[in-house]
C-alpha positions in Angstrom: -72.1 54.6 83.5 -72.8 54.2 79.9 -75.9 52.3 78.5 -75.9 49.8 75.9 -77.2 52.4 73.1 -74.5 54.6 74.1 -71.9 51.7 73.8 -72.9 51.0 69.9 -73.0 54.3 69.2 -69.1 54.9 70.2 -68.4 51.4 68.4 -70.4 52.1 65.2 -68.2 54.2 63.2 -65.4 51.7 64.3 -67.5 48.9 62.8 -67.9 50.7 59.7 -64.5 51.3 59.8 -63.5 47.2 59.7 -66.8 46.4 57.3 -65.0 49.2 54.8 -61.5 47.7 55.2 -63.0 43.7 54.7 -64.7 45.2 51.7 -61.4 46.7 50.4 -59.7 43.8 51.1 -62.2 41.3 49.4 -61.9 43.9 46.1 -58.0 43.6 46.3 -57.8 40.0 46.4 -61.0 39.5 43.5 -58.2 41.9 41.2 -55.9 39.2 42.2 -53.3 41.5 44.6 -51.4 38.6 46.6 -51.8 39.2 50.9 -47.6 39.3 50.9 -44.7 39.9 48.8 -43.9 37.1 46.4 -41.0 36.7 48.4 -42.6 34.9 51.1 -41.5 37.5 53.7 -43.1 40.3 55.5 -41.4 43.7 56.2 -42.7 45.9 58.8 -40.6 48.6 56.7 -38.3 48.6 53.5 -36.1 51.5 52.5 -36.6 50.8 48.9 -38.7 52.6 46.5 -37.5 51.7 43.1 -37.0 47.9 44.3 -38.8 44.9 44.3 -40.1 45.3 47.9 -41.7 48.7 47.3 -45.2 48.1 47.3 -44.9 44.5 48.8 -44.2 45.2 52.1 -45.9 47.0 55.1 -44.2 50.2 55.0 -42.2 51.9 52.2 -41.4 55.2 51.4 -44.3 55.8 49.5 -46.2 55.2 53.2 -45.5 59.0 53.2 -47.5 60.0 50.6 -50.4 58.2 52.1 -50.0 60.0 55.3 -50.5 63.2 53.5 -53.6 61.8 51.8 -54.5 62.0 55.7 -53.8 65.7 55.8 -55.2 66.5 52.8 -58.6 64.2 53.3 -58.7 66.1 56.9 -58.6 69.6 55.4 -61.3 68.8 52.9 -63.5 67.1 55.0 -63.7 69.4 57.8 -64.2 72.0 55.1 -67.4 69.9 53.3 -68.8 68.3 56.1 -67.8 70.6 59.4 -70.8 69.3 61.2 -70.0 65.7 60.9 -68.3 64.5 64.0 -64.7 63.8 63.5 -64.7 60.2 64.3 -67.1 59.8 61.2 -65.3 62.2 58.9 -62.3 59.6 59.7 -64.6 57.1 58.2 -65.1 58.9 55.1 -61.2 59.3 55.0 -60.6 55.8 55.6 -63.6 54.7 53.1 -61.9 57.4 50.4 -58.6 55.8 50.9 -59.5 52.3 50.8 -61.2 53.1 47.7 -58.3 54.7 46.2 -56.4 51.8 46.9 -59.0 49.5 45.0 -58.7 52.1 42.2 -54.8 52.2 42.6 -54.3 48.4 41.9 -57.1 48.3 39.1 -54.8 47.0 35.9 -56.0 50.5 33.6 -54.1 52.7 37.1 -51.3 50.2 37.2 -50.5 50.4 33.3 -51.1 54.4 33.9 -48.5 54.9 36.5 -46.4 51.9 34.6 -46.5 54.4 31.0 -46.4 58.0 32.5 -44.1 58.0 35.7 -40.5 56.4 36.5 -42.6 53.5 38.1 -41.7 51.0 35.6 -41.6 47.8 37.4 -44.7 48.6 39.6 -47.0 46.1 39.4 -49.4 46.8 41.9 -50.1 46.7 45.7 -49.9 43.6 48.1 -53.2 43.6 50.8 -50.7 44.4 53.3 -49.1 47.2 51.7 -52.8 48.5 51.2 -53.4 48.0 54.4 -50.1 49.8 55.5 -51.4 52.9 53.2 -54.9 52.9 54.7 -53.1 53.1 58.2 -51.1 56.2 57.2 -54.2 57.8 56.0 -55.9 57.5 59.3 -52.7 58.3 61.4 -52.3 61.6 58.8 -56.0 62.4 59.2 -55.4 62.0 63.2 -52.1 64.2 62.9 -53.5 66.8 60.9 -56.5 67.4 63.2 -54.1 67.8 66.1 -52.2 69.9 64.8 -54.1 72.4 63.3 -54.3 73.9 59.6 -50.9 76.0 59.9 -48.8 73.6 61.5 -50.1 70.7 59.2 -49.4 72.8 56.0 -45.6 72.8 57.2 -45.4 69.2 57.8 -47.0 68.8 54.6 -44.6 71.0 52.9 -41.7 69.6 54.7 -42.6 65.8 54.0 -43.1 67.0 50.2 -39.7 68.3 50.4 -37.9 65.7 51.9 -39.4 63.5 49.6 -38.5 65.1 46.6 -35.2 65.1 48.0 -35.0 61.3 49.0 -37.0 59.4 46.7 -37.4 62.0 43.6 -41.4 61.7 44.1 -43.7 63.0 46.6 -48.0 63.1 46.8 -47.8 65.9 44.4 -45.6 65.0 42.1 -47.1 61.6 41.8 -50.7 63.1 41.4 -49.2 65.1 38.3 -47.4 62.5 36.9 -50.6 60.4 37.0 -52.4 63.2 35.4 -50.5 65.2 33.4 -46.8 62.8 32.3 -43.8 65.2 31.8 -40.9 64.0 30.2 -38.4 66.0 32.2 -39.9 64.7 35.3 -40.0 61.6 34.4 -36.1 62.0 33.1 -35.0 63.2 36.8 -36.6 60.8 38.6 -35.5 57.7 36.3 -32.0 59.3 37.2 -32.6 58.6 40.8 -33.0 54.8 40.7 
């Protein structure tokens, strides 16, 4: 039988994650992000990557890049803070992802996406989409933790290759184009939609 103190210590990381999520929602709403798509409906999934539902519904093809965020964060945190319990590393990963969602939806980053990538019509995420992105990151963290390094690396490469063929984008291309846009890649991406 567990004591009240043990139950509190088990619940603490989950309460901390809920607090981070609530703070992220507050920040996104403060930035003017809509709760749901301006279309007034919510889809669990949209297959669009370059359309009006992109970044507006719960999940879209870009959700796979957020799954890969979880893979990367799982590996990095295991290297940087190996003695921290896994549930607290998950909290760290979720916190980093929430911070990214807030940053990604800032006017500066939205402008950068529109200027330096093929995301010409990107206006930012809805809160629902950001929640889906954070969920995907958390799932990616848990999946990578269960797969181990080699299998995680194989899945990472497979997902990146699939995204490159399917939507002409992916986590690595997205990071590259955000930091150092390359005209030839932007033209190749634009030709796909």
